[in-house]
PDB file of N, CA, C and O in Angstrom:
ATOM      1  N   MET A   1     290.347 290.075 -73.646  1.00  0.00           N
ATOM      2  CA  MET A   1     290.407 288.654 -73.869  1.00  0.00           C
ATOM      3  C   MET A   1     291.229 288.384 -75.124  1.00  0.00           C
ATOM      4  O   MET A   1     290.829 288.781 -76.219  1.00  0.00           O
ATOM      5  N   GLY A   2     292.344 287.733 -74.986  1.00  0.00           N
ATOM      6  CA  GLY A   2     293.210 287.490 -76.133  1.00  0.00           C
ATOM      7  C   GLY A   2     292.925 286.150 -76.793  1.00  0.00           C
ATOM      8  O   GLY A   2     293.092 285.093 -76.183  1.00  0.00           O
ATOM      9  N   HIS A   3     292.497 286.208 -78.033  1.00  0.00           N
ATOM     10  CA  HIS A   3     292.244 284.979 -78.777  1.00  0.00           C
ATOM     11  C   HIS A   3     293.446 284.712 -79.656  1.00  0.00           C
ATOM     12  O   HIS A   3     293.959 285.619 -80.311  1.00  0.00           O
ATOM     13  N   LYS A   4     293.889 283.484 -79.671  1.00  0.00           N
ATOM     14  CA  LYS A   4     295.095 283.150 -80.411  1.00  0.00           C
ATOM     15  C   LYS A   4     294.818 282.575 -81.784  1.00  0.00           C
ATOM     16  O   LYS A   4     295.576 282.813 -82.724  1.00  0.00           O
ATOM     17  N   ILE A   5     293.743 281.822 -81.909  1.00  0.00           N
ATOM     18  CA  ILE A   5     293.477 281.175 -83.187  1.00  0.00           C
ATOM     19  C   ILE A   5     292.131 281.637 -83.729  1.00  0.00           C
ATOM     20  O   ILE A   5     291.169 281.800 -82.978  1.00  0.00           O
ATOM     21  N   LEU A   6     292.077 281.841 -85.022  1.00  0.00           N
ATOM     22  CA  LEU A   6     290.864 282.291 -85.701  1.00  0.00           C
ATOM     23  C   LEU A   6     290.540 281.310 -86.821  1.00  0.00           C
ATOM     24  O   LEU A   6     291.400 280.543 -87.255  1.00  0.00           O
ATOM     25  N   ARG A   7     289.289 281.341 -87.286  1.00  0.00           N
ATOM     26  CA  ARG A   7     288.840 280.404 -88.317  1.00  0.00           C
ATOM     27  C   ARG A   7     288.138 281.164 -89.431  1.00  0.00           C
ATOM     28  O   ARG A   7     287.371 282.094 -89.180  1.00  0.00           O
ATOM     29  N   CYS A   8     288.409 280.762 -90.649  1.00  0.00           N
ATOM     30  CA  CYS A   8     287.760 281.355 -91.810  1.00  0.00           C
ATOM     31  C   CYS A   8     286.406 280.687 -92.011  1.00  0.00           C
ATOM     32  O   CYS A   8     286.315 279.459 -92.000  1.00  0.00           O
ATOM     33  N   ARG A   9     285.364 281.472 -92.192  1.00  0.00           N
ATOM     34  CA  ARG A   9     284.020 280.914 -92.406  1.00  0.00           C
ATOM     35  C   ARG A   9     283.856 280.327 -93.803  1.00  0.00           C
ATOM     36  O   ARG A   9     283.054 279.415 -94.003  1.00  0.00           O
ATOM     37  N   GLU A  10     284.600 280.838 -94.755  1.00  0.00           N
ATOM     38  CA  GLU A  10     284.466 280.388 -96.139  1.00  0.00           C
ATOM     39  C   GLU A  10     285.141 279.039 -96.389  1.00  0.00           C
ATOM     40  O   GLU A  10     284.507 278.105 -96.879  1.00  0.00           O
ATOM     41  N   CYS A  11     286.425 278.942 -96.051  1.00  0.00           N
ATOM     42  CA  CYS A  11     287.171 277.722 -96.376  1.00  0.00           C
ATOM     43  C   CYS A  11     287.476 276.859 -95.149  1.00  0.00           C
ATOM     44  O   CYS A  11     288.114 275.815 -95.280  1.00  0.00           O
ATOM     45  N   SER A  12     287.033 277.273 -93.969  1.00  0.00           N
ATOM     46  CA  SER A  12     287.177 276.518 -92.711  1.00  0.00           C
ATOM     47  C   SER A  12     288.627 276.255 -92.302  1.00  0.00           C
ATOM     48  O   SER A  12     288.907 275.267 -91.624  1.00  0.00           O
ATOM     49  N   ARG A  13     289.532 277.112 -92.701  1.00  0.00           N
ATOM     50  CA  ARG A  13     290.933 276.969 -92.292  1.00  0.00           C
ATOM     51  C   ARG A  13     291.186 277.782 -91.037  1.00  0.00           C
ATOM     52  O   ARG A  13     290.564 278.821 -90.817  1.00  0.00           O
ATOM     53  N   TYR A  14     292.107 277.297 -90.218  1.00  0.00           N
ATOM     54  CA  TYR A  14     292.492 277.998 -88.997  1.00  0.00           C
ATOM     55  C   TYR A  14     293.749 278.800 -89.261  1.00  0.00           C
ATOM     56  O   TYR A  14     294.638 278.364 -89.994  1.00  0.00           O
ATOM     57  N   THR A  15     293.815 279.998 -88.647  1.00  0.00           N
ATOM     58  CA  THR A  15     294.959 280.881 -88.834  1.00  0.00           C
ATOM     59  C   THR A  15     295.100 281.797 -87.628  1.00  0.00           C
ATOM     60  O   THR A  15     294.201 281.871 -86.791  1.00  0.00           O
ATOM     61  N   LEU A  16     296.211 282.484 -87.542  1.00  0.00           N
ATOM     62  CA  LEU A  16     296.434 283.470 -86.493  1.00  0.00           C
ATOM     63  C   LEU A  16     296.166 284.890 -86.999  1.00  0.00           C
ATOM     64  O   LEU A  16     296.197 285.847 -86.226  1.00  0.00           O
ATOM     65  N   ASN A  17     295.907 285.016 -88.282  1.00  0.00           N
ATOM     66  CA  ASN A  17     295.699 286.325 -88.910  1.00  0.00           C
ATOM     67  C   ASN A  17     294.227 286.724 -88.892  1.00  0.00           C
ATOM     68  O   ASN A  17     293.343 285.877 -88.760  1.00  0.00           O
ATOM     69  N   SER A  18     293.975 288.027 -89.026  1.00  0.00           N
ATOM     70  CA  SER A  18     292.593 288.504 -89.066  1.00  0.00           C
ATOM     71  C   SER A  18     291.964 288.303 -90.442  1.00  0.00           C
ATOM     72  O   SER A  18     290.758 288.481 -90.609  1.00  0.00           O
ATOM     73  N   GLN A  19     292.783 287.931 -91.427  1.00  0.00           N
ATOM     74  CA  GLN A  19     292.311 287.637 -92.771  1.00  0.00           C
ATOM     75  C   GLN A  19     292.851 286.281 -93.197  1.00  0.00           C
ATOM     76  O   GLN A  19     294.006 285.956 -92.919  1.00  0.00           O
ATOM     77  N   CYS A  20     292.034 285.496 -93.864  1.00  0.00           N
ATOM     78  CA  CYS A  20     292.439 284.168 -94.306  1.00  0.00           C
ATOM     79  C   CYS A  20     293.542 284.287 -95.358  1.00  0.00           C
ATOM     80  O   CYS A  20     293.375 285.030 -96.325  1.00  0.00           O
ATOM     81  N   PRO A  21     294.664 283.578 -95.198  1.00  0.00           N
ATOM     82  CA  PRO A  21     295.732 283.653 -96.191  1.00  0.00           C
ATOM     83  C   PRO A  21     295.388 282.944 -97.498  1.00  0.00           C
ATOM     84  O   PRO A  21     296.048 283.183 -98.509  1.00  0.00           O
ATOM     85  N   VAL A  22     294.374 282.078 -97.506  1.00  0.00           N
ATOM     86  CA  VAL A  22     294.019 281.324 -98.701  1.00  0.00           C
ATOM     87  C   VAL A  22     292.980 282.063 -99.544  1.00  0.00           C
ATOM     88  O   VAL A  22     293.197 282.303-100.731  1.00  0.00           O
ATOM     89  N   CYS A  23     291.845 282.425 -98.925  1.00  0.00           N
ATOM     90  CA  CYS A  23     290.767 283.047 -99.699  1.00  0.00           C
ATOM     91  C   CYS A  23     290.642 284.555 -99.471  1.00  0.00           C
ATOM     92  O   CYS A  23     289.944 285.231-100.227  1.00  0.00           O
ATOM     93  N   GLY A  24     291.304 285.094 -98.444  1.00  0.00           N
ATOM     94  CA  GLY A  24     291.291 286.531 -98.211  1.00  0.00           C
ATOM     95  C   GLY A  24     290.090 287.054 -97.442  1.00  0.00           C
ATOM     96  O   GLY A  24     289.962 288.263 -97.251  1.00  0.00           O
ATOM     97  N   LYS A  25     289.207 286.167 -96.998  1.00  0.00           N
ATOM     98  CA  LYS A  25     288.022 286.587 -96.235  1.00  0.00           C
ATOM     99  C   LYS A  25     288.398 286.864 -94.786  1.00  0.00           C
ATOM    100  O   LYS A  25     289.463 286.457 -94.320  1.00  0.00           O
ATOM    101  N   LYS A  26     287.506 287.564 -94.075  1.00  0.00           N
ATOM    102  CA  LYS A  26     287.728 287.879 -92.667  1.00  0.00           C
ATOM    103  C   LYS A  26     287.564 286.625 -91.814  1.00  0.00           C
ATOM    104  O   LYS A  26     286.671 285.815 -92.063  1.00  0.00           O
ATOM    105  N   THR A  27     288.418 286.463 -90.814  1.00  0.00           N
ATOM    106  CA  THR A  27     288.332 285.311 -89.929  1.00  0.00           C
ATOM    107  C   THR A  27     287.583 285.681 -88.656  1.00  0.00           C
ATOM    108  O   THR A  27     287.502 286.853 -88.289  1.00  0.00           O
ATOM    109  N   VAL A  28     287.033 284.659 -87.979  1.00  0.00           N
ATOM    110  CA  VAL A  28     286.250 284.859 -86.764  1.00  0.00           C
ATOM    111  C   VAL A  28     286.767 283.930 -85.665  1.00  0.00           C
ATOM    112  O   VAL A  28     287.526 282.998 -85.928  1.00  0.00           O
ATOM    113  N   ILE A  29     286.346 284.199 -84.443  1.00  0.00           N
ATOM    114  CA  ILE A  29     286.689 283.344 -83.316  1.00  0.00           C
ATOM    115  C   ILE A  29     285.916 282.036 -83.490  1.00  0.00           C
ATOM    116  O   ILE A  29     284.706 282.080 -83.713  1.00  0.00           O
ATOM    117  N   PRO A  30     286.570 280.872 -83.397  1.00  0.00           N
ATOM    118  CA  PRO A  30     285.904 279.610 -83.699  1.00  0.00           C
ATOM    119  C   PRO A  30     284.846 279.155 -82.700  1.00  0.00           C
ATOM    120  O   PRO A  30     283.975 278.365 -83.064  1.00  0.00           O
ATOM    121  N   GLY A  31     284.888 279.618 -81.471  1.00  0.00           N
ATOM    122  CA  GLY A  31     283.897 279.167 -80.501  1.00  0.00           C
ATOM    123  C   GLY A  31     284.020 279.915 -79.200  1.00  0.00           C
ATOM    124  O   GLY A  31     284.880 280.785 -79.059  1.00  0.00           O
ATOM    125  N   PRO A  32     283.175 279.589 -78.252  1.00  0.00           N
ATOM    126  CA  PRO A  32     283.231 280.277 -76.964  1.00  0.00           C
ATOM    127  C   PRO A  32     284.463 279.867 -76.156  1.00  0.00           C
ATOM    128  O   PRO A  32     285.082 278.835 -76.420  1.00  0.00           O
ATOM    129  N   ALA A  33     284.798 280.676 -75.190  1.00  0.00           N
ATOM    130  CA  ALA A  33     285.919 280.366 -74.310  1.00  0.00           C
ATOM    131  C   ALA A  33     285.572 279.168 -73.438  1.00  0.00           C
ATOM    132  O   ALA A  33     284.398 278.883 -73.201  1.00  0.00           O
ATOM    133  N   LYS A  34     286.591 278.471 -72.963  1.00  0.00           N
ATOM    134  CA  LYS A  34     286.379 277.305 -72.109  1.00  0.00           C
ATOM    135  C   LYS A  34     285.760 277.731 -70.789  1.00  0.00           C
ATOM    136  O   LYS A  34     286.049 278.812 -70.275  1.00  0.00           O
ATOM    137  N   PHE A  35     284.898 276.866 -70.240  1.00  0.00           N
ATOM    138  CA  PHE A  35     284.266 277.134 -68.964  1.00  0.00           C
ATOM    139  C   PHE A  35     285.171 276.654 -67.846  1.00  0.00           C
ATOM    140  O   PHE A  35     285.757 275.574 -67.927  1.00  0.00           O
ATOM    141  N   SER A  36     285.279 277.449 -66.819  1.00  0.00           N
ATOM    142  CA  SER A  36     286.049 277.066 -65.647  1.00  0.00           C
ATOM    143  C   SER A  36     285.244 277.418 -64.404  1.00  0.00           C
ATOM    144  O   SER A  36     284.832 278.568 -64.249  1.00  0.00           O
ATOM    145  N   PRO A  37     285.009 276.452 -63.509  1.00  0.00           N
ATOM    146  CA  PRO A  37     284.280 276.766 -62.283  1.00  0.00           C
ATOM    147  C   PRO A  37     285.060 277.690 -61.355  1.00  0.00           C
ATOM    148  O   PRO A  37     284.487 278.267 -60.431  1.00  0.00           O
ATOM    149  N   LEU A  38     286.345 277.833 -61.591  1.00  0.00           N
ATOM    150  CA  LEU A  38     287.181 278.708 -60.770  1.00  0.00           C
ATOM    151  C   LEU A  38     287.318 280.109 -61.361  1.00  0.00           C
ATOM    152  O   LEU A  38     288.140 280.898 -60.896  1.00  0.00           O
ATOM    153  N   ASP A  39     286.526 280.422 -62.375  1.00  0.00           N
ATOM    154  CA  ASP A  39     286.580 281.719 -63.047  1.00  0.00           C
ATOM    155  C   ASP A  39     286.217 282.836 -62.065  1.00  0.00           C
ATOM    156  O   ASP A  39     285.087 282.877 -61.579  1.00  0.00           O
ATOM    157  N   PRO A  40     287.154 283.742 -61.767  1.00  0.00           N
ATOM    158  CA  PRO A  40     286.879 284.785 -60.781  1.00  0.00           C
ATOM    159  C   PRO A  40     285.860 285.829 -61.253  1.00  0.00           C
ATOM    160  O   PRO A  40     285.266 286.520 -60.425  1.00  0.00           O
ATOM    161  N   TYR A  41     285.648 285.955 -62.565  1.00  0.00           N
ATOM    162  CA  TYR A  41     284.732 286.968 -63.081  1.00  0.00           C
ATOM    163  C   TYR A  41     283.430 286.379 -63.603  1.00  0.00           C
ATOM    164  O   TYR A  41     282.595 287.112 -64.133  1.00  0.00           O
ATOM    165  N   GLY A  42     283.237 285.064 -63.464  1.00  0.00           N
ATOM    166  CA  GLY A  42     282.030 284.402 -63.955  1.00  0.00           C
ATOM    167  C   GLY A  42     280.761 284.954 -63.325  1.00  0.00           C
ATOM    168  O   GLY A  42     279.736 285.089 -63.993  1.00  0.00           O
ATOM    169  N   LYS A  43     280.832 285.272 -62.046  1.00  0.00           N
ATOM    170  CA  LYS A  43     279.671 285.810 -61.329  1.00  0.00           C
ATOM    171  C   LYS A  43     279.179 287.099 -61.989  1.00  0.00           C
ATOM    172  O   LYS A  43     277.978 287.287 -62.181  1.00  0.00           O
ATOM    173  N   TYR A  44     280.101 287.968 -62.328  1.00  0.00           N
ATOM    174  CA  TYR A  44     279.736 289.251 -62.935  1.00  0.00           C
ATOM    175  C   TYR A  44     279.242 289.076 -64.370  1.00  0.00           C
ATOM    176  O   TYR A  44     278.336 289.786 -64.805  1.00  0.00           O
ATOM    177  N   ARG A  45     279.827 288.145 -65.098  1.00  0.00           N
ATOM    178  CA  ARG A  45     279.403 287.895 -66.462  1.00  0.00           C
ATOM    179  C   ARG A  45     277.978 287.338 -66.482  1.00  0.00           C
ATOM    180  O   ARG A  45     277.167 287.747 -67.313  1.00  0.00           O
ATOM    181  N   ARG A  46     277.669 286.407 -65.575  1.00  0.00           N
ATOM    182  CA  ARG A  46     276.312 285.863 -65.506  1.00  0.00           C
ATOM    183  C   ARG A  46     275.307 286.935 -65.100  1.00  0.00           C
ATOM    184  O   ARG A  46     274.199 286.988 -65.635  1.00  0.00           O
ATOM    185  N   LYS A  47     275.690 287.782 -64.162  1.00  0.00           N
ATOM    186  CA  LYS A  47     274.815 288.874 -63.730  1.00  0.00           C
ATOM    187  C   LYS A  47     274.533 289.816 -64.899  1.00  0.00           C
ATOM    188  O   LYS A  47     273.405 290.282 -65.059  1.00  0.00           O
ATOM    189  N   GLY A  48     275.537 290.098 -65.709  1.00  0.00           N
ATOM    190  CA  GLY A  48     275.369 290.961 -66.875  1.00  0.00           C
ATOM    191  C   GLY A  48     274.437 290.360 -67.912  1.00  0.00           C
ATOM    192  O   GLY A  48     273.649 291.074 -68.532  1.00  0.00           O
ATOM    193  N   LYS A  49     274.525 289.046 -68.105  1.00  0.00           N
ATOM    194  CA  LYS A  49     273.645 288.387 -69.065  1.00  0.00           C
ATOM    195  C   LYS A  49     272.192 288.438 -68.606  1.00  0.00           C
ATOM    196  O   LYS A  49     271.289 288.616 -69.423  1.00  0.00           O
ATOM    197  N   ILE A  50     271.964 288.285 -67.308  1.00  0.00           N
ATOM    198  CA  ILE A  50     270.605 288.348 -66.773  1.00  0.00           C
ATOM    199  C   ILE A  50     270.034 289.752 -66.966  1.00  0.00           C
ATOM    200  O   ILE A  50     268.871 289.902 -67.339  1.00  0.00           O
ATOM    201  N   GLN A  51     270.842 290.771 -66.715  1.00  0.00           N
ATOM    202  CA  GLN A  51     270.389 292.148 -66.900  1.00  0.00           C
ATOM    203  C   GLN A  51     270.116 292.427 -68.375  1.00  0.00           C
ATOM    204  O   GLN A  51     269.173 293.149 -68.700  1.00  0.00           O
ATOM    205  N   GLU A  52     270.927 291.865 -69.270  1.00  0.00           N
ATOM    206  CA  GLU A  52     270.723 292.047 -70.684  1.00  0.00           C
ATOM    207  C   GLU A  52     269.370 291.504 -71.124  1.00  0.00           C
ATOM    208  O   GLU A  52     268.679 292.135 -71.923  1.00  0.00           O
ATOM    209  N   ARG A  53     268.990 290.345 -70.612  1.00  0.00           N
ATOM    210  CA  ARG A  53     267.715 289.720 -70.964  1.00  0.00           C
ATOM    211  C   ARG A  53     266.532 290.567 -70.504  1.00  0.00           C
ATOM    212  O   ARG A  53     265.486 290.569 -71.153  1.00  0.00           O
ATOM    213  N   LYS A  54     266.685 291.281 -69.397  1.00  0.00           N
ATOM    214  CA  LYS A  54     265.593 292.121 -68.893  1.00  0.00           C
ATOM    215  C   LYS A  54     265.292 293.268 -69.849  1.00  0.00           C
ATOM    216  O   LYS A  54     264.143 293.698 -69.959  1.00  0.00           O
ATOM    217  N   TYR A  55     266.316 293.769 -70.545  1.00  0.00           N
ATOM    218  CA  TYR A  55     266.137 294.922 -71.415  1.00  0.00           C
ATOM    219  C   TYR A  55     265.772 294.560 -72.826  1.00  0.00           C
ATOM    220  O   TYR A  55     265.526 295.450 -73.641  1.00  0.00           O
ATOM    221  N   LEU A  56     265.727 293.274 -73.147  1.00  0.00           N
ATOM    222  CA  LEU A  56     265.371 292.863 -74.523  1.00  0.00           C
ATOM    223  C   LEU A  56     263.913 292.740 -74.731  1.00  0.00           C
ATOM    224  O   LEU A  56     263.472 292.404 -75.830  1.00  0.00           O
TER     225      LEU A  56
END
């Protein structure tokens, strides 16, 4: 899964780098991927989440 934009948790700036150019902290993915009802792999992802809950 290729993420194009990242966000710094410290200064809330968006960047394409893995490190914030302003404060130097590590950047993270800003949010979940968009939902699409036509997602061909959604069925398998949901099945995996259900199995994960059984083992917790």
